[in-house]
ROPABA-648751 format. One record per atom (N, C-alpha, C): residue number from 1; residue in three letters; atom name; x, y, z. Coordinates in steps of 0.1 Angstrom, whole numbers, padded with zeros to 4 digits. Layout:
<sites>
    nr   rest   atom      xx      yy      zz
   NUM    ALA     CA       X       Y       Z
...
</sites>
This chain:
<sites>
    nr   rest   atom      xx      yy      zz
     1    UNK      N    0491    1077   -1400
     1    UNK     CA    0496    1071   -1412
     1    UNK      C    0510    1075   -1414
     2    UNK      N    0518    1066   -1420
     2    UNK     CA    0532    1069   -1423
     2    UNK      C    0533    1073   -1438
     3    UNK      N    0538    1085   -1441
     3    UNK     CA    0539    1089   -1455
     3    UNK      C    0549    1079   -1463
     4    UNK      N    0546    1079   -1476
     4    UNK     CA    0555    1071   -1484
     4    UNK      C    0561    1080   -1495
     5    UNK      N    0572    1076   -1500
     5    UNK     CA    0578    1084   -1511
     5    UNK      C    0580    1076   -1523
     6    UNK      N    0580    1082   -1534
     6    UNK     CA    0582    1076   -1547
     6    UNK      C    0592    1085   -1554
     7    UNK      N    0603    1080   -1559
     7    UNK     CA    0612    1088   -1567
     7    UNK      C    0620    1080   -1577
     8    UNK      N    0624    1087   -1587
     8    UNK     CA    0631    1080   -1597
     8    UNK      C    0634    1088   -1610
     9    UNK      N    0641    1082   -1619
     9    UNK     CA    0646    1088   -1631
     9    UNK      C    0639    1083   -1644
    10    UNK      N    0636    1091   -1653
    10    UNK     CA    0630    1087   -1666
    10    UNK      C    0640    1093   -1677
    11    UNK      N    0644    1084   -1686
    11    UNK     CA    0652    1089   -1697
    11    UNK      C    0644    1089   -1710
    12    UNK      N    0640    1101   -1715
    12    UNK     CA    0631    1101   -1726
    12    UNK      C    0639    1097   -1739
    13    UNK      N    0632    1092   -1749
    13    UNK     CA    0638    1090   -1762
    13    UNK      C    0641    1104   -1767
    14    UNK      N    0653    1107   -1773
    14    UNK     CA    0656    1120   -1778
    14    UNK      C    0646    1127   -1786
    15    UNK      N    0639    1120   -1795
    15    UNK     CA    0629    1126   -1804
    15    UNK      C    0616    1129   -1796
    16    UNK      N    0615    1124   -1784
    16    UNK     CA    0602    1127   -1776
    16    UNK      C    0605    1135   -1764
    17    UNK      N    0617    1140   -1762
    17    UNK     CA    0620    1147   -1750
    17    UNK      C    0611    1159   -1747
    18    UNK      N    0608    1167   -1757
    18    UNK     CA    0600    1178   -1755
    18    UNK      C    0585    1174   -1751
    19    UNK      N    0581    1163   -1757
    19    UNK     CA    0568    1158   -1754
    19    UNK      C    0567    1153   -1740
    20    UNK      N    0577    1145   -1736
    20    UNK     CA    0577    1140   -1723
    20    UNK      C    0578    1151   -1712
    21    UNK      N    0586    1162   -1715
    21    UNK     CA    0586    1173   -1706
    21    UNK      C    0572    1179   -1705
    22    UNK      N    0566    1181   -1716
    22    UNK     CA    0552    1187   -1716
    22    UNK      C    0542    1179   -1708
    23    UNK      N    0543    1166   -1710
    23    UNK     CA    0534    1157   -1703
    23    UNK      C    0537    1157   -1688
    24    UNK      N    0549    1156   -1684
    24    UNK     CA    0553    1156   -1670
    24    UNK      C    0549    1169   -1663
    25    UNK      N    0552    1180   -1670
    25    UNK     CA    0548    1194   -1665
    25    UNK      C    0533    1195   -1663
    26    UNK      N    0526    1189   -1672
    26    UNK     CA    0511    1190   -1672
    26    UNK      C    0505    1183   -1660
    27    UNK      N    0513    1174   -1654
    27    UNK     CA    0509    1166   -1642
    27    UNK      C    0511    1172   -1629
    28    UNK      N    0520    1182   -1629
    28    UNK     CA    0525    1188   -1616
    28    UNK      C    0514    1194   -1608
    29    UNK      N    0507    1204   -1613
    29    UNK     CA    0497    1211   -1606
    29    UNK      C    0485    1203   -1602
    30    UNK      N    0480    1195   -1612
    30    UNK     CA    0468    1186   -1608
    30    UNK      C    0472    1176   -1597
    31    UNK      N    0484    1171   -1597
    31    UNK     CA    0489    1161   -1587
    31    UNK      C    0490    1168   -1574
    32    UNK      N    0496    1180   -1574
    32    UNK     CA    0498    1188   -1561
    32    UNK      C    0484    1191   -1555
    33    UNK      N    0474    1191   -1563
    33    UNK     CA    0460    1194   -1558
    33    UNK      C    0453    1182   -1552
    34    UNK      N    0459    1170   -1554
    34    UNK     CA    0452    1158   -1549
    34    UNK      C    0452    1158   -1534
    35    UNK      N    0442    1153   -1528
    35    UNK     CA    0441    1153   -1513
    35    UNK      C    0452    1146   -1506
    36    UNK      N    0457    1135   -1511
    36    UNK     CA    0468    1128   -1504
    36    UNK      C    0482    1132   -1507
    37    UNK      N    0484    1141   -1517
    37    UNK     CA    0497    1145   -1521
    37    UNK      C    0503    1155   -1511
    38    UNK      N    0515    1152   -1506
    38    UNK     CA    0522    1161   -1497
    38    UNK      C    0533    1169   -1504
    39    UNK      N    0539    1162   -1514
    39    UNK     CA    0550    1169   -1522
    39    UNK      C    0550    1162   -1536
    40    UNK      N    0553    1171   -1546
    40    UNK     CA    0554    1165   -1560
    40    UNK      C    0564    1175   -1567
    41    UNK      N    0575    1169   -1571
    41    UNK     CA    0586    1178   -1577
    41    UNK      C    0591    1171   -1590
    42    UNK      N    0593    1179   -1600
    42    UNK     CA    0599    1174   -1612
    42    UNK      C    0612    1182   -1615
    43    UNK      N    0623    1175   -1618
    43    UNK     CA    0636    1181   -1621
    43    UNK      C    0640    1176   -1634
    44    UNK      N    0648    1184   -1641
    44    UNK     CA    0654    1180   -1654
    44    UNK      C    0669    1180   -1652
    45    UNK      N    0675    1169   -1654
    45    UNK     CA    0689    1167   -1652
    45    UNK      C    0697    1172   -1664
    46    UNK      N    0710    1175   -1662
    46    UNK     CA    0719    1179   -1673
    46    UNK      C    0720    1169   -1684
    47    UNK      N    0719    1156   -1680
    47    UNK     CA    0721    1145   -1689
    47    UNK      C    0708    1142   -1697
    48    UNK      N    0698    1150   -1695
    48    UNK     CA    0685    1147   -1702
    48    UNK      C    0675    1139   -1695
    49    UNK      N    0678    1133   -1684
    49    UNK     CA    0668    1126   -1676
    49    UNK      C    0659    1135   -1668
    50    UNK      N    0647    1130   -1665
    50    UNK     CA    0638    1137   -1656
    50    UNK      C    0638    1129   -1643
    51    UNK      N    0638    1137   -1632
    51    UNK     CA    0638    1131   -1619
    51    UNK      C    0625    1136   -1612
    52    UNK      N    0617    1126   -1607
    52    UNK     CA    0605    1129   -1600
    52    UNK      C    0606    1125   -1586
    53    UNK      N    0601    1133   -1577
    53    UNK     CA    0601    1131   -1563
    53    UNK      C    0587    1134   -1557
    54    UNK      N    0581    1124   -1551
    54    UNK     CA    0567    1125   -1546
    54    UNK      C    0567    1120   -1532
    55    UNK      N    0558    1126   -1524
    55    UNK     CA    0555    1121   -1510
    55    UNK      C    0540    1121   -1510
    56    UNK      N    0535    1110   -1505
    56    UNK     CA    0521    1107   -1504
    56    UNK      C    0517    1104   -1489
    57    UNK      N    0505    1108   -1485
    57    UNK     CA    0500    1105   -1472
    57    UNK      C    0499    1090   -1469
    58    UNK      N    0496    1083   -1479
    58    UNK     CA    0494    1068   -1478
    58    UNK      C    0495    1061   -1491
    59    UNK      N    0497    1048   -1490
    59    UNK     CA    0497    1040   -1503
    59    UNK      C    0484    1041   -1510
    60    UNK      N    0473    1042   -1503
    60    UNK     CA    0460    1043   -1509
    60    UNK      C    0459    1056   -1517
    61    UNK      N    0464    1067   -1512
    61    UNK     CA    0464    1079   -1519
    61    UNK      C    0472    1078   -1532
    62    UNK      N    0484    1072   -1531
    62    UNK     CA    0492    1070   -1543
    62    UNK      C    0485    1061   -1553
    63    UNK      N    0478    1050   -1549
    63    UNK     CA    0471    1042   -1558
    63    UNK      C    0460    1049   -1565
    64    UNK      N    0453    1058   -1558
    64    UNK     CA    0443    1067   -1564
    64    UNK      C    0449    1076   -1575
    65    UNK      N    0460    1082   -1571
    65    UNK     CA    0467    1091   -1581
    65    UNK      C    0471    1083   -1593
    66    UNK      N    0475    1071   -1592
    66    UNK     CA    0479    1063   -1604
    66    UNK      C    0468    1059   -1613
    67    UNK      N    0456    1062   -1609
    67    UNK     CA    0444    1060   -1618
    67    UNK      C    0440    1072   -1625
    68    UNK      N    0447    1084   -1623
    68    UNK     CA    0444    1096   -1629
    68    UNK      C    0446    1094   -1644
    69    UNK      N    0435    1096   -1653
    69    UNK     CA    0436    1092   -1667
    69    UNK      C    0448    1098   -1675
    70    UNK      N    0452    1111   -1674
    70    UNK     CA    0463    1115   -1681
    70    UNK      C    0476    1108   -1677
    71    UNK      N    0478    1105   -1664
    71    UNK     CA    0489    1098   -1659
    71    UNK      C    0489    1084   -1664
    72    UNK      N    0477    1077   -1663
    72    UNK     CA    0475    1064   -1667
    72    UNK      C    0479    1062   -1682
    73    UNK      N    0475    1072   -1691
    73    UNK     CA    0478    1071   -1705
    73    UNK      C    0493    1072   -1707
    74    UNK      N    0500    1080   -1699
    74    UNK     CA    0515    1081   -1701
    74    UNK      C    0521    1067   -1696
    75    UNK      N    0517    1063   -1684
    75    UNK     CA    0523    1050   -1679
    75    UNK      C    0520    1038   -1687
    76    UNK      N    0509    1038   -1693
    76    UNK     CA    0505    1026   -1702
    76    UNK      C    0513    1026   -1715
    77    UNK      N    0520    1037   -1718
    77    UNK     CA    0527    1038   -1731
    77    UNK      C    0542    1041   -1728
    78    UNK      N    0547    1039   -1716
    78    UNK     CA    0561    1043   -1713
    78    UNK      C    0571    1038   -1723
    79    UNK      N    0571    1026   -1729
    79    UNK     CA    0581    1022   -1738
    79    UNK      C    0582    1031   -1751
    80    UNK      N    0570    1037   -1754
    80    UNK     CA    0570    1046   -1766
    80    UNK      C    0577    1059   -1763
    81    UNK      N    0578    1063   -1750
    81    UNK     CA    0584    1076   -1746
    81    UNK      C    0598    1075   -1741
    82    UNK      N    0602    1064   -1735
    82    UNK     CA    0614    1063   -1728
    82    UNK      C    0624    1053   -1735
    83    UNK      N    0637    1056   -1732
    83    UNK     CA    0648    1047   -1735
    83    UNK      C    0650    1038   -1723
    84    UNK      N    0646    1026   -1724
    84    UNK     CA    0648    1017   -1713
    84    UNK      C    0637    1018   -1702
    85    UNK      N    0639    1011   -1692
    85    UNK     CA    0629    1011   -1681
    85    UNK      C    0631    1023   -1672
    86    UNK      N    0621    1028   -1665
    86    UNK     CA    0623    1039   -1655
    86    UNK      C    0631    1033   -1644
    87    UNK      N    0639    1042   -1637
    87    UNK     CA    0646    1038   -1625
    87    UNK      C    0638    1044   -1614
    88    UNK      N    0631    1035   -1606
    88    UNK     CA    0622    1040   -1596
    88    UNK      C    0624    1034   -1583
    89    UNK      N    0620    1041   -1572
    89    UNK     CA    0621    1036   -1559
    89    UNK      C    0609    1040   -1551
    90    UNK      N    0605    1031   -1542
    90    UNK     CA    0592    1033   -1534
    90    UNK      C    0596    1030   -1520
    91    UNK      N    0594    1039   -1511
    91    UNK     CA    0598    1037   -1497
    91    UNK      C    0588    1043   -1487
    92    UNK      N    0588    1036   -1475
    92    UNK     CA    0581    1042   -1464
    92    UNK      C    0591    1052   -1458
    93    UNK      N    0587    1064   -1454
    93    UNK     CA    0596    1074   -1448
    93    UNK      C    0600    1069   -1434
    94    UNK      N    0613    1070   -1431
    94    UNK     CA    0618    1067   -1418
    94    UNK      C    0618    1079   -1409
    95    UNK      N    0620    1091   -1414
    95    UNK     CA    0620    1103   -1406
    95    UNK      C    0606    1108   -1405
    96    UNK      N    0602    1115   -1395
    96    UNK     CA    0589    1121   -1394
    96    UNK      C    0586    1131   -1404
    97    UNK      N    0574    1132   -1409
    97    UNK     CA    0571    1142   -1419
    97    UNK      C    0567    1154   -1412
    98    UNK      N    0572    1166   -1415
    98    UNK     CA    0568    1178   -1408
    98    UNK      C    0554    1182   -1412
    99    UNK      N    0546    1185   -1403
    99    UNK     CA    0532    1189   -1405
    99    UNK      C    0531    1204   -1402
   100    UNK      N    0539    1212   -1410
   100    UNK     CA    0539    1226   -1408
   100    UNK      C    0529    1232   -1418
   101    UNK      N    0523    1244   -1414
   101    UNK     CA    0514    1251   -1423
   101    UNK      C    0522    1262   -1430
   102    UNK      N    0535    1263   -1427
   102    UNK     CA    0543    1273   -1434
   102    UNK      C    0545    1270   -1448
   103    UNK      N    0546    1280   -1457
   103    UNK     CA    0547    1278   -1471
   103    UNK      C    0560    1270   -1474
   104    UNK      N    0561    1263   -1485
   104    UNK     CA    0573    1255   -1488
   104    UNK      C    0585    1265   -1489
   105    UNK      N    0596    1260   -1484
   105    UNK     CA    0608    1268   -1484
   105    UNK      C    0610    1278   -1473
   106    UNK      N    0600    1279   -1464
   106    UNK     CA    0600    1288   -1453
   106    UNK      C    0608    1281   -1442
   107    UNK      N    0618    1288   -1436
   107    UNK     CA    0626    1283   -1425
   107    UNK      C    0619    1287   -1412
   108    UNK      N    0616    1277   -1404
   108    UNK     CA    0610    1280   -1391
   108    UNK      C    0619    1277   -1380
   109    UNK      N    0618    1284   -1369
   109    UNK     CA    0627    1282   -1357
   109    UNK      C    0623    1271   -1349
</sites>
């Protein structure tokens, strides 16, 4: 299988920024524990946007993830949480995905 990546920016409404941060943070560990998840990262930008970067083993794994009830509740109500539409990208990875058992951040020779 060729891994796929999903990445993008979310700009929360100012009055809901703390709530959006809490929701997004609550998704990190459960998502990382899903069988098809290879990477899942949340970043907060200086301008107030959140940046998500995900790598999934397959499209099927991502589709299953998107049915996770807490995520579904957030996605179904995005206009209530965000200013404008999310800026998102979905791609098939061109470079090979490293299948190392080393912990994240470990440099291997």
